[in-house]
C-alpha positions as CSV (number, residue, x, y, z in Angstrom):
1,M,92.4,71.3,96.4
2,V,93.5,75.2,97.9
3,E,97.4,76.2,97.4
4,R,98.3,79.1,99.3
5,T,101.1,81.2,100.0
6,E,102.6,82.8,103.9
7,H,102.5,86.2,101.9
8,D,99.7,85.2,99.4
9,A,95.7,87.0,100.1
10,Q,95.0,84.9,97.0
11,T,93.6,81.3,97.2
12,S,94.7,79.6,93.8
13,H,91.6,77.1,93.1
14,S,92.2,73.2,91.1
15,D,89.9,75.0,87.8
16,G,92.5,78.0,87.4
17,R,90.4,81.0,89.3
18,A,91.9,82.9,91.9
19,A,89.3,83.4,95.4
20,D,90.0,86.5,96.9
21,E,90.2,84.6,100.7
22,R,90.2,88.0,102.8
23,A,86.7,88.7,101.6
24,G,85.2,85.8,98.6
25,F,85.6,88.2,96.1
26,E,87.8,87.1,93.1
27,S,89.2,90.4,92.8
28,P,91.2,93.1,95.6
29,S,89.7,95.5,93.1
30,L,85.6,94.7,93.7
31,D,86.2,93.1,97.8
32,L,87.5,97.2,97.2
33,V,84.2,98.2,96.7
34,Y,82.7,96.0,99.6
35,A,85.7,97.9,101.0
36,I,84.0,101.1,100.5
37,A,80.3,101.0,99.9
38,E,80.4,99.2,103.7
39,F,81.7,101.7,105.0
40,T,79.8,105.1,103.8
41,G,76.9,103.1,104.1
42,S,76.6,103.3,100.4
43,D,75.2,99.5,98.0
44,P,77.7,98.2,96.5
45,K,75.1,97.3,93.3
46,T,74.6,101.0,92.2
47,M,78.6,102.3,93.0
48,P,79.5,103.7,89.7
49,P,82.2,101.3,87.8
50,L,85.2,101.3,90.3
51,Y,87.3,102.0,86.3
52,D,85.8,104.7,85.8
53,A,88.6,106.4,88.7
54,V,91.2,103.9,88.6
55,D,92.0,101.4,86.1
56,T,91.2,97.9,88.2
57,D,93.7,96.3,85.8
58,A,96.0,97.5,87.6
59,L,94.9,97.5,91.3
60,D,95.2,93.8,91.9
61,T,98.1,93.3,89.7
62,L,99.3,95.8,92.1
63,L,97.5,95.0,95.4
64,N,98.9,91.4,94.1
65,S,102.0,91.7,94.5
66,E,104.6,91.3,97.5
67,T,105.5,94.7,97.4
68,P,104.8,97.4,99.6
69,I,102.5,99.6,98.2
70,E,99.9,102.2,99.0
71,I,98.0,103.3,96.5
72,S,95.2,106.7,97.0
73,F,92.6,108.3,93.9
74,E,89.8,108.9,94.3
75,Y,86.7,107.7,94.4
76,E,82.5,108.7,94.6
77,G,84.5,112.2,96.1
78,H,86.0,110.2,98.7
79,T,90.0,109.9,98.5
80,V,90.7,106.3,98.9
81,A,93.9,105.2,100.0
82,V,95.2,101.3,100.2
83,T,97.7,99.3,100.3
84,G,99.2,95.8,100.0
85,D,98.5,94.4,103.0
86,S,95.1,95.1,102.0
87,D,94.7,98.3,104.1
88,V,91.8,101.5,103.4
89,R,91.1,104.3,104.3
90,V,88.6,106.8,103.1
91,D,89.7,110.2,103.4
92,G,91.9,109.7,105.6
93,R,90.2,107.2,108.1
94,T,90.1,103.4,108.5
95,A,87.9,102.1,106.6
96,R,89.4,97.9,106.6
97,S,92.7,96.6,108.2
98,E,94.0,92.8,108.1
């Protein structure tokens, strides 16, 4: 069973786990790593953990909220900005826009 709300980017499964419907990843922070990797031409499996740059639990909580938000941080020598709408910018250029 899948439950969705109009403003919710998350899908809740009957077993209680959440899956990010935008890319099928378990969390917005993991989805973000894949967006950065694709934009920079990097292999996400060889990139340093995102939690070395930002508190990923806090990032996921903020990005899953319905509050309009933009978070910026440095990662892998790049300035990354992500919004609650899942827009991602790397060094000021759009990496992904929902």
